[in-house]
N, C-alpha and C positions, 0 to 999 in steps of 0.2 A: 503494500500500499504506500503510495507516494503522498506525503504531506506537502502542502503548498505553503508559500510565503504567508498567505492570508490566514491559514490555520495557526501559524506561529504567532502572528499578531494577536489573534483572538485569545489564544492560550496565555500569552504574556500579559494582555490587558486584564484578564480575570485575576491574575496574581500580582498586579502592580499596586503599589501603595503610594501615597503622596499626591501631589497635585500636578506633577509634570511627568511625562514619559518620553524617553529617548528611544528612537528607532534607528538602528545602525547595523552594519554588517558585523558578524562575529569574527572576521578574520583580521581585525585591527587595522584596516586600511583607512579608517577615519579616526580622528582624534576628538573625543567628546568635549575637549576644551574650546573648540570653535563655537559651540553653542552653549548658552547658559540660561538658566531660568531668569537671570537678571536682564538679559537682552530681551527676552520675551515680555517681562514686566515693563521695562522702560518703553518699549514700542506698543505696549498693550496688544500684542499679537496673540492670536489663538494657537498659531503654530509658526515655527521658525524652521526654515529649510536651508541647508547648506548648499551652496552652488559654486562651482568652479568658474562661472562666467562673470562674476563681478569682483571689483576691488583686486586684492592680492591673491584671489583664488587661482588654482592651477592644477595641473595633472603631472604627477611624477611616477613613471612606471605603470601608468594605468592602461588597461587593456580593453576599454570600451564596454566592459561588463560590470563595472562598479555602479553602485547605486548611491543615492543621496543619503545624508544623515539628517534626521529631523528631530525636533523637540515639539511635543504636543502638550497642550492642557489635557489632562486626563479625560475630562468630560467631553472635550471636543473629539478626541480619539475614539472614545466609546461610541459617540453619535455617528462618526464616519464609518467605523467598522460595521455597525448595524445596517448601514445603507449600501455597503459595497457588495457586489455580486461576483467580481472577477476572482479568479484563482491564479496562483503563480506570481510571476514578476509583475504583471500588469496591475496587480492589486495596489501597488504603491502609486501608480500613476492615477488610478481611479480615485484614490483617496484625496489627491490634490484637486482633481476635477470636481468631486463632491464638495470639498471645502469651498471652492469658488461658488458653486451653485448655492450653497447655504450661507453665503456672504460672511464666512469666517475670515478673520484678518490673517494674512500670511506675510511674514517677514522673511528676508534672505540675508544670509551672511556669507562672506567668502570663505571657502575652505580649500585645502590642498589635499589632493589624493596622493598616497604613496602605494607602491606595490604591496600586495598582501603579505602579511607577516607569517600567518599560519594557514595551513590547509590548501586545498586545491579547489578551483571553481567547479561547481556541479552544472554550469551552464553549457549545454551541448546544443546540437542542431535542433532537437526536438523542442527544447525550451525556447529557442529563438523563434521558431515557426509559431509555437503557442503564444508567445508574447506578441508577435505581429498580428496574429488573428484577434487576440484579445484587445489590442490597442485599436484595430479597425472597428470591432464591435462597440468598444467604449465610445469612439467618436461618432459612430453612426447612430448611437441610441441616446446620446446626451445633448 
């Protein structure tokens, strides 16, 4: 049985405590120091997403399969997960689309990616095809 990214989110949210939840890869290719609850509070954002496209953000040893790091208010994340129907990697994209639809405030901070520290990518041809199908479905239905 293959568990998808969305399944991991749902499981993690059920066990999360506190007011903020970080979403990031487990291979340590992101540094949680880029995002802080302070940034979220200062901007009064519902979620803060790290991006390599602004400020001093960049890519170092990145292989196009890395994902974003995000910080959510817990209640916002719970609300988004309840509405998402995607499975796999497109789940993360759907969460941002749904956040925009629900008029949640979204902030961005520059981050730098580094090549993974531990493990190997599980992203293969089937996952890429599945992601593209899911992405097309997402944009066709929203």
